N, C-alpha and C positions, 0 to 999 in steps of 0.2 A: 486578780487580773485587772489591768488598767481598762477603763471604759472604752477607750479608743480601740484597743486590741480586741476586746469582746465584740464590739460593733463590727469590726472587720470580719471576724469569724462568723458572726450571725448573718451578715450580708452575703458572705460566700456560701453558707449553708442554704439560705433562702434561694439564691441564684441557682444553686445546684438542683434543688428540688423542683424549681420551675422550668428547668432545662434538662430534662432527664437524659437527653441524647449526648450531653456534654461529657467528655472524658475528664474525670476528676484529676486535678493537679496535686492534691494533697489529701490523702486518706489517713484519718486519725485513728489510732488503735491504742489500747491500754498496754500493749506490749510492742514498743517500737523496734523495728528491724529494718532490713534493707528495703523492704517494700512499703512499710507503713511509718507514719510519723507519730511519735509520742506527743501528748498534749503540749508539754513545754517546748518540744522541738517545733511543733506546728505553729505555736505562738511566735517563736523567733522567725519562722519562715514567712508567716503572714503579716508580721508587723513591718517588714521592709516594703517599700513601695514597688509596685510593678513598673519596670522601666522599659520604655520604647527607645532603643538606640537609633538615632538618625545621624545623617552625615554632619549636620551642624545644628545644634540645639536651638539656637536663636533664629537662624535663617530658614530652616526647613520646617519649623513648628507651624507656621501659618498654613501650610498645605494640609497637615493633619487636622488642625483646628477647623479648616474649611470643610473637610469631609465630615467631621463630627457635627458641625452645624447643619449641613445640608442633607445628611442621611441620619436623621434622629432615630429611626427605628433600629438600624444596625448599630447605632452608637449609644443607645440608652445607658448601658452599663459602663461603657467607656467614659461617658460624661459624668456619671455618678462618681466613679473612681477618681477622675481628674478633679472634680469639684471638692471632694473630700481629701485631696492630696494623697491618695493611695496609689496614684499613677503619676509618673513624671517622664519627661523627655531627657535622654542622656546623649552625650556626644559619642558617636560611633563611626566616624568616617574613615575610610582607608585603613591605614596601619594602626589607627587608634582603637579599632575594634579589638585587636589582640591585646593591646595594653590595658584597655578598660576591663576586659574579661579576666585577664590574669590578675589584675589588681584586686578585683572584686572577689575572686576565689580565695585570695590570701586573707580575707576578712573572716572567713569561717573557721576560726581557730578554737572556739569554745568547745570543750569536750562533749557538749550536748549534741553536736553535729557528728553523727556516727556514719553517715553515708558518704559516698564520693562527693566532693565539694560542689561539683557542677549541678548536683541534684537540688541545691538550694538557690540556684540562680532564678530570678524572676525577670527574664528578659524576652523582648521581641525585637528583632532587628529589621529595619527597613533600609534597603540598599538600592542606590541608583544603578541601572545597568551600564550606563556610560557607553552604550552602543552607538556607533556612527551610522549604521544602516541595519535593517532588520535581521539579516543573516549573520551578522558579526558575532563572533564568539566572545564570551566574557574574558576580561583581561586575566593575566596570571595572578595579579593581586586579588581580584574578585574571587577567582577559583580557590585561592589560598584561604581567604576569609570564609568562603562557603564550606570548605573542608573543616575548618576550625569549628564553625557553628554546628556542623553535623557531628563532629567528635564530642562536643559538649551538650548535644541534644537541645540546642537553643533554636526555637522556631524563628523563621525569618521569611521575608518576602523580597524578591528582586523585582523591581519595577519593569513593566513591559516596555515603557518608553525610556528615552535616554536619561532624563532626570525629572525631578518633581516639577520643574518649571514647564516642562512640555505638556503638562496636564491643564495649564491655564486656558480657559475658554477664550475664543476669539473676541467675544464682546468686551472682556476685561482689558484688552489692549487700548481701549479708549483712555485709560488712565495714564498713558504715556503721550505727552504732548510734543516732545522733540523726536528726532530720529525717524521722522515720518516715512522717508523713502525706505528705510530698513523695515519698518513695521508693515508697510503696504506690500513689500516684496515677500515678507514672511507670510502674511495672511493669504497671499495668492498661491502658496504651496498647497499640495494635496494634504489630506489629513495624515496619511502615513509619513510623508516627508516632514511634516511638523513634529511627528513623534521623535525624530532622531536628529533634528536640526540643533546646532549649538546656538542657543538664543543669546548667550553672552558675547561670543566672539565671532559669530558668523563663520566665514571661511578664513578668518584670522590672517588676513593679508596674503593668502595664497592664491595664485592664479588657478583657474579651474582645472587646467591640465596637470597641475601639481598635486591635486587631491588623489586619494587612493583610487585605484581603478574601480573598486566597488562603489565608492562614493560618486564617481562620475556617472556611472550607470544609474545609480539611485536618483540623481538630480538631472538626468539627461533632458528632462522636459523644460528646464530653465532657459530663458532667452538670455542674450548677451547683456542686456541691461540688468537683469536680476543677478547675474554672475558678478558683474562689476560692483553692484551695491553690496553684495555679501562679502566681497573681497575687501572693499575699502571702508566699510562701516561696521559698527557693532553697538552693543548695548552696555558696554563696560561702565559708561556713565549714563544714567537715566535722567531725562529732563534737565540736562545741563548741570546736574548736581556736581559740585566739587568736593562734597563731604561724603555722601553716600554712594557706594558703587553698586554694581548689579546684584551681588549676593545679599546686600542688605535692603536694597530698594525694591527689586522685582517681587520678592515673596509677599510684600504688602498688598500686591494686586489681588491676592487670593481673598482679601477682606473686602473687595469691591462689591458694591450692591449689584453690579452687573453679573456677578457669579451666581448661578442658580444650580439646583440639582439637575435640571433639564440640560443645561449646556455642559455641565461636568460629564453627564452620561453621554452626551453627543461626542465629546472628545474621545470616547472609548468605543462607540458603536461600530466602528470600522475594524476593530481588532480581529474579528473573525474573517475578514477579507484579506488579511496578510497571508503570504504564501505559507508560512508556518503559523497556523491559526493561534491567536492569542486569546486571552481571557476577556470576553466582551463585558463581563460583569466584574472586572478587576477591582473597582473601587468598593463595591458592596462586599466582595469576598475578602478584601484586605481587612475591612472593619470586622467582619465575622471571624476571621482568624484571631484577631486581637481579643474580641469578645469571649471566644472560647477559652482563653487563658486566664481570665479574671476570676 
């Protein structure tokens, strides 16, 4: 057995012993069957990296890295796996989730794999809700992806807020020097409004009365000045950059020294106040979900 594989199995065994409440992902038996892994089968299963599928591997990674940094207790095993290259981020946004999963299933052609192919997947999927207001239903595409993940028994988490960007603490917006009217108008929103605001596009050129009726109710507290700012301004280009756009520039703010565990938690402390109560400890629980799979 290669040393790296042996170390993977040893670490997994030690982690299982120290966390007896954890549901085992791989039970090794001398007689492999549909319920248990044979040793050779287990090695093949464990030697593949655990993959967290995110919408964009480069642009969304800073959010997860930020959580790992500021929640060390919940992330201890995640950090170990990431440092040892036993864990990686993969691309899984929109329709690419289906493509990624189907492509990975086709790699389990070795006769040693006697179970249903999806049993060998080592995935966790993190999905933006893309909701424009709290009561909005998930899109048809999101529901299709959710059904696929359920079908293949792949664990996932759908964010309570609109996108990962909506979790950035207010203090970190100091890193944006341009677009100050837009930033000030955004920071003046209520915590719940910030959760579902489109930080990249604002109102995307739409007059307020052209928004969805539910959006108009959700933002009814805005004054005329804020409405005009959100209609005519956006963060598609941050700090006047003609090279980097929102999707590449904004995530870097999660690395700001202004981001702390305290203000990350503050961005979620109001979750229980929403009409349909959300998870106040979403960030810690998200990390715990991942931890339980390693």
